[in-house]
PASEBA-1860 file (N, C-alpha, C; in nm, 3 decimals):
! residues 70
1> MSINIAVK> 0.087/-0.109/-0.002/0.009/-0.002/-0.009/0.092/0.118/0.006 ~ 0.067/0.218/-0.085/0.135/0.341/-0.091/0.089/0.443/-0.013 ~ 0.166/0.523/0.049/0.117/0.640/0.130/0.132/0.773/0.071 ~ 0.033/0.845/0.065/0.048/0.987/0.014/0.068/1.081/0.120 ~ 0.174/1.142/0.132/0.199/1.240/0.254/0.129/1.364/0.255 ~ 0.057/1.389/0.134/-0.020/1.506/0.133/-0.175/1.478/0.170 ~ -0.201/1.364/0.217/-0.345/1.325/0.256/-0.332/1.291/0.413 ~ -0.441/1.357/0.483/-0.426/1.335/0.623/-0.575/1.262/0.639
9> VLINRPIV> -0.563/1.149/0.719/-0.677/1.069/0.747/-0.756/1.137/0.868 ~ -0.881/1.183/0.842/-0.946/1.246/0.956/-1.028/1.144/1.044 ~ -1.089/1.039/0.972/-1.171/0.943/1.036/-1.135/0.800/0.964 ~ -1.109/0.704/1.044/-1.079/0.571/0.987/-1.153/0.473/1.084 ~ -1.280/0.446/1.053/-1.360/0.359/1.136/-1.416/0.250/1.040 ~ -1.396/0.120/1.075/-1.462/0.012/1.001/-1.602/0.002/1.048 ~ -1.689/-0.036/0.951/-1.831/-0.055/0.978/-1.844/-0.205/0.978 ~ -1.904/-0.269/1.082/-1.919/-0.396/1.096/-2.055/-0.436/1.069
17> EEILFLKF> -2.086/-0.525/0.973/-2.210/-0.566/0.932/-2.231/-0.707/0.969 ~ -2.342/-0.742/1.030/-2.373/-0.876/1.061/-2.470/-0.948/0.951 ~ -2.419/-1.038/0.888/-2.500/-1.101/0.782/-2.551/-1.237/0.829 ~ -2.675/-1.267/0.798/-2.747/-1.385/0.814/-2.756/-1.469/0.695 ~ -2.688/-1.589/0.699/-2.687/-1.665/0.567/-2.771/-1.805/0.599 ~ -2.863/-1.827/0.514/-2.947/-1.944/0.515/-3.022/-1.966/0.661 ~ -3.047/-1.855/0.723/-3.113/-1.852/0.849/-3.044/-1.929/0.964 ~ -2.931/-1.991/0.932/-2.862/-2.054/1.037/-2.720/-1.989/1.078
25> FKFKKKER> -2.645/-1.940/0.967/-2.509/-1.895/0.999/-2.507/-1.748/0.992 ~ -2.438/-1.701/1.105/-2.435/-1.548/1.109/-2.260/-1.525/1.102 ~ -2.246/-1.421/1.024/-2.101/-1.370/1.032/-2.095/-1.226/1.011 ~ -1.979/-1.171/1.069/-1.955/-1.037/1.054/-1.862/-1.001/0.931 ~ -1.899/-0.889/0.881/-1.813/-0.837/0.770/-1.775/-0.697/0.796 ~ -1.643/-0.668/0.786/-1.589/-0.533/0.815/-1.601/-0.462/0.680 ~ -1.644/-0.335/0.670/-1.641/-0.253/0.544/-1.568/-0.120/0.601 ~ -1.508/-0.066/0.492/-1.432/0.054/0.504/-1.514/0.182/0.514
33> FEIEDNIG> -1.494/0.269/0.604/-1.539/0.401/0.622/-1.420/0.488/0.649 ~ -1.392/0.577/0.570/-1.270/0.677/0.604/-1.297/0.814/0.531 ~ -1.264/0.904/0.609/-1.269/1.051/0.552/-1.122/1.108/0.545 ~ -1.083/1.147/0.431/-0.944/1.203/0.413/-0.943/1.346/0.371 ~ -0.849/1.412/0.428/-0.830/1.548/0.386/-0.703/1.551/0.288 ~ -0.746/1.584/0.157/-0.628/1.594/0.063/-0.590/1.733/0.073 ~ -0.475/1.765/0.154/-0.452/1.888/0.207/-0.435/2.006/0.089 ~ -0.521/2.105/0.101/-0.519/2.216/0.008/-0.616/2.191/-0.119
41> EGIHIHYK> -0.652/2.056/-0.136/-0.732/2.021/-0.246/-0.884/2.005/-0.226 ~ -0.912/1.911/-0.135/-1.052/1.861/-0.107/-1.057/1.752/-0.010 ~ -1.189/1.699/-0.001/-1.206/1.596/0.097/-1.241/1.465/0.027 ~ -1.204/1.344/0.063/-1.241/1.222/0.007/-1.314/1.153/0.121 ~ -1.440/1.088/0.079/-1.509/0.997/0.173/-1.507/0.870/0.101 ~ -1.447/0.772/0.169/-1.453/0.623/0.123/-1.549/0.551/0.207 ~ -1.642/0.485/0.131/-1.746/0.401/0.196/-1.747/0.262/0.111 ~ -1.720/0.158/0.176/-1.707/0.030/0.099/-1.626/0.042/-0.045
49> NFRIDMSI> -1.675/0.031/-0.151/-1.592/0.056/-0.272/-1.619/0.190/-0.335 ~ -1.688/0.275/-0.270/-1.721/0.417/-0.326/-1.627/0.513/-0.276 ~ -1.582/0.600/-0.364/-1.508/0.711/-0.324/-1.588/0.845/-0.362 ~ -1.609/0.936/-0.267/-1.668/1.059/-0.308/-1.566/1.177/-0.287 ~ -1.551/1.255/-0.390/-1.457/1.369/-0.383/-1.542/1.499/-0.370 ~ -1.501/1.582/-0.275/-1.580/1.707/-0.257/-1.469/1.821/-0.235 ~ -1.509/1.935/-0.259/-1.420/2.058/-0.235/-1.439/2.073/-0.091 ~ -1.357/2.153/-0.023/-1.371/2.172/0.125/-1.495/2.252/0.148
57> NDFKKFAE> -1.536/2.339/0.071/-1.665/2.412/0.088/-1.785/2.325/0.078 ~ -1.774/2.234/-0.012/-1.888/2.133/-0.033/-1.892/2.050/0.082 ~ -1.781/2.006/0.136/-1.780/1.921/0.248/-1.833/1.993/0.372 ~ -1.809/2.120/0.400/-1.864/2.191/0.502/-2.012/2.198/0.491 ~ -2.068/2.225/0.373/-2.204/2.233/0.348/-2.277/2.089/0.380 ~ -2.196/1.986/0.347/-2.243/1.848/0.360/-2.251/1.810/0.512 ~ -2.150/1.862/0.588/-2.146/1.831/0.733/-2.248/1.907/0.810 ~ -2.278/2.038/0.761/-2.389/2.106/0.833/-2.520/2.045/0.804
65> TLKDFS> -2.541/2.007/0.685/-2.668/1.928/0.640/-2.690/1.812/0.718 ~ -2.576/1.730/0.746/-2.587/1.608/0.827/-2.616/1.641/0.976 ~ -2.562/1.755/1.013/-2.584/1.805/1.163/-2.723/1.832/1.185 ~ -2.781/1.893/1.080/-2.930/1.928/1.086/-3.026/1.805/1.113 ~ -2.973/1.690/1.061/-3.063/1.567/1.078/-3.062/1.513/1.213 ~ -2.964/1.539/1.290/-2.959/1.473/1.435/-3.034/1.560/1.537
END
């Protein structure tokens, strides 16, 4: 895995999903959730296999919108 020194990881928390298979077997699966600050450029949100790129201003608006829901 390469490391980009111009990226600062703000949040790195795995999301654990419990999956029921054939009504008998349960197993847990870890999924990726990470928010990175590409210093001076923008913000990247990684969720599972998705990557969302936002400008810093867009991320601030997004965070304010999420705050309104709580």
